[in-house]
N, C-alpha and C positions, 0 to 999 in steps of 0.2 A: 587721781586712783591708780591705781598697780596697771600699768599693760600685760601685761598678764589676764587680767581681770577684763579689760577691754576687746581682747584677742580671743577670750573664752566663751565672752555673749556672741561675736561674732560669730565663731565658729559652729554655737547652737541655732544663734538667731536664722542662720543661711544655711545649717544642715550639711554642711562642710563635708562629713566624713562620708557622704553617701553618696560623693561627685566621684568615686576614686579613679573615673580613668575619665577624668577630663585631662586635656593637656597640658594645664594652667597648676604650678605647682601651690594648688591655693594656702593660703593662710598665711602666715607672719614669713615674711621674702627675708627681710634684713632687721635685724636688736638696733639696738640701741643702747651705749652704756646705760643712761637713767632710766631707773622703774618708773617712775610718776607720769602720770597722762593727764594736763590739764586743759588742754585742746586738739582735738583732731581736724585732720584736712579732710576732702573728698574730691578725686580727681580721675577723670576716666583713665588716667594714660600713667606709670609708673618712667614717668621721663624728668631729667635734669630741671628742666623751668619748673616741674612740678614739685619737686623735693623742693627748691628755691624757694618758690611760693607760699608751699606749705612753711619752711622755713623762716617769712618774715612776716609769714602771720601770728608766729606763734607757737604752734606748731608744736609735737613733740613726736606725730604718729601718723601719719600720709596713708590712707586707703584708698586702694585701687578695683578698675576694673581688671587693666591688662596690667599686669606686675612684668619682674622681669626674670622670673626662671620657672622655664618649660619641659614639660616630657622628664630628660635625666637633669635639666637642671643647670648651673653654671658651669661651663668645663673650662674657660677661657675669662676672663678679668681682665679685658680692651675693649677697644670703641664703646661706643655706647653703652654700655654695661657698664663698665668700666666709669665713664662720666655721672650714671647716675650714684651709683654706690659706694663714689668717692663724694660725691653732692651730698649723700647722706649720712652717709660717714663723719663727715668734716660740721654738717648741722645738727648730728646728733638726733636725725629724724631716721625711726622706722618707718619700713612697708609692709603692709599689709594686702595682702590683695584675694579680690574672690571674681573668678570669671562664668564659667557656666553655674556656680550657685544662686549667683546674682544676675542672671539671664532668668534665669526657672523660679524663683521665689513668688508664689502666688498674690502675695501682696505689694512686696515690698519692690519685686523685681523688676528688671526693663522690657521686658512684654507686657506686665501686668499695667504698667506703667503708662507705655506708647497707645494700647488698647484703651485705659480710659481715656487719654488726652484725644484717640481719635472715636468718643463714645463707644464703643463696641463691648457689649454688656453677655451676659451668659455664654461665662468664656471658658472651655474645654480643652486643658492640656494637648499640645500635640506637640507635630515637629522632634523624632526622634534624633535625639544626637550625643555619640559617646554614652549609651544607656539609658540617656534620660530625656525624657521627652522635657524639651526648653523655651518653647511657644504655645501659644492656643490657638483658638477657633473657635469667634463670638459671631456676635449680630448687632447690624448698626441697623436703628429705624431713622427715616429720613421723612420729611415730608415735604411734594410735591404735587404744588396744582389740587391740594387738599387731600390727596390721598399718598397714603404712606406706604415709602418704597424701602423694603426688609433688603439690608444683603448680608450675606455673608464671610465673613474679611478672615484672613491668614494673618498672624502678627508672627516674626518674630525676627529681631534687631540683630544689627550688626551685621558680617558677612553673608548671609544667607540665599542666596539669590538659588542655589540649589533647590531651593525648597517649593519652590512656583511648582514643578509636577506632579508633588504630594499635594498642595495645597487644592490642586484642580481633580486630584484625585477624590479629595474630601469634599468638593462641591461647590467651594470660594466661588463668588464672585471677582474677588481683589485677595491679591497677596501684599503686605507690606512688609519692609524690611528697611536695611539698612544701605548694602551693595550690592551688587551682582558683577559676577564675571562675562563677559561679551557670550560669552556660548552658554550661561544662564539665560541673559534675557533671548538667546534666539531660540534657545529650548522656549522658556515662555509662551515667546510671542508663536512658535508650531502648536502646540498644545491649547492655546486658547487661552492664557490665565495672564488677564491684568496683571502686572506687577507695578507696585507704587514704593521707589528706591529712595526714603529720604535722608540719605547719607548715615554714613556707617556712626562716627563720631555721637551725633546729634539723635540717634536713635538707643544710645547707648549713655546717657546722661539720664535718666529717667530713675533707674536702681542708685545708683548711685547717691541722689539728690533726697530719693526715699529714708533712703540706710541713714545717710547725716539727720533727719529729719526724726527718724525712730531712732536713734541714738541717743542724740540729747532727748529724749521724751522720757526714756528707760533707764538710761546710766546718768541725765545731769551734763555729762561731758560739755561743753563748751563745743561747737562743729560750725566748720566753715568750708560753704560751698568753693570750689577754685572751676565748678564747669565751664561756667560764662567764661571769667578771665582767662580759662586755657584753651577756651575751644576752638577750632577750624577743623575746615575738611580739607583734604589733600587731593 
């Protein structure tokens, strides 16, 4: 399959064009010499290690949540960015990034996947960032001693601790995110919002995995999930 067909499918499926305010330059960030794609690797981050793992697995394209081009783009090709680009060019592996589009997707997104893993249902979009609602608020029902407890839960993956106060205003009993600054922790404590930080990386594997499965199903391309192999928290 041509790489343009794969990236066009990604752009359309994730509605990339509607996320113009995203700080990430979503889409194809590093091209390759060849046009054919037989195997696609998926990872959370565009690191030199991810590129090497993709190449070792025989992939021609690496799809990631965190790319290497943000805001004004790459202004200097040095340091860590140089290592990623060099690794990609040496291995002839293209890199495609999807930041907020992969957070917000109602079925394939990080937050939809995190909510499902938590047993949160009846999801409604919430938590506006860069002009888009990227998280969700829903309910979780749990049985305790013959009684059913209903909790309203806010979900926003990654480093979204600054939404804790908004979750409180929305009437949430619990706010789940990846990580929070110390100031966000104190703000949540001050307003009485219970916050559960489950790791930036861990909460952003859901969309990557779901997208890999969907691509295999829709395009018939072999996909490789590198999230477990590359996983870590700092």
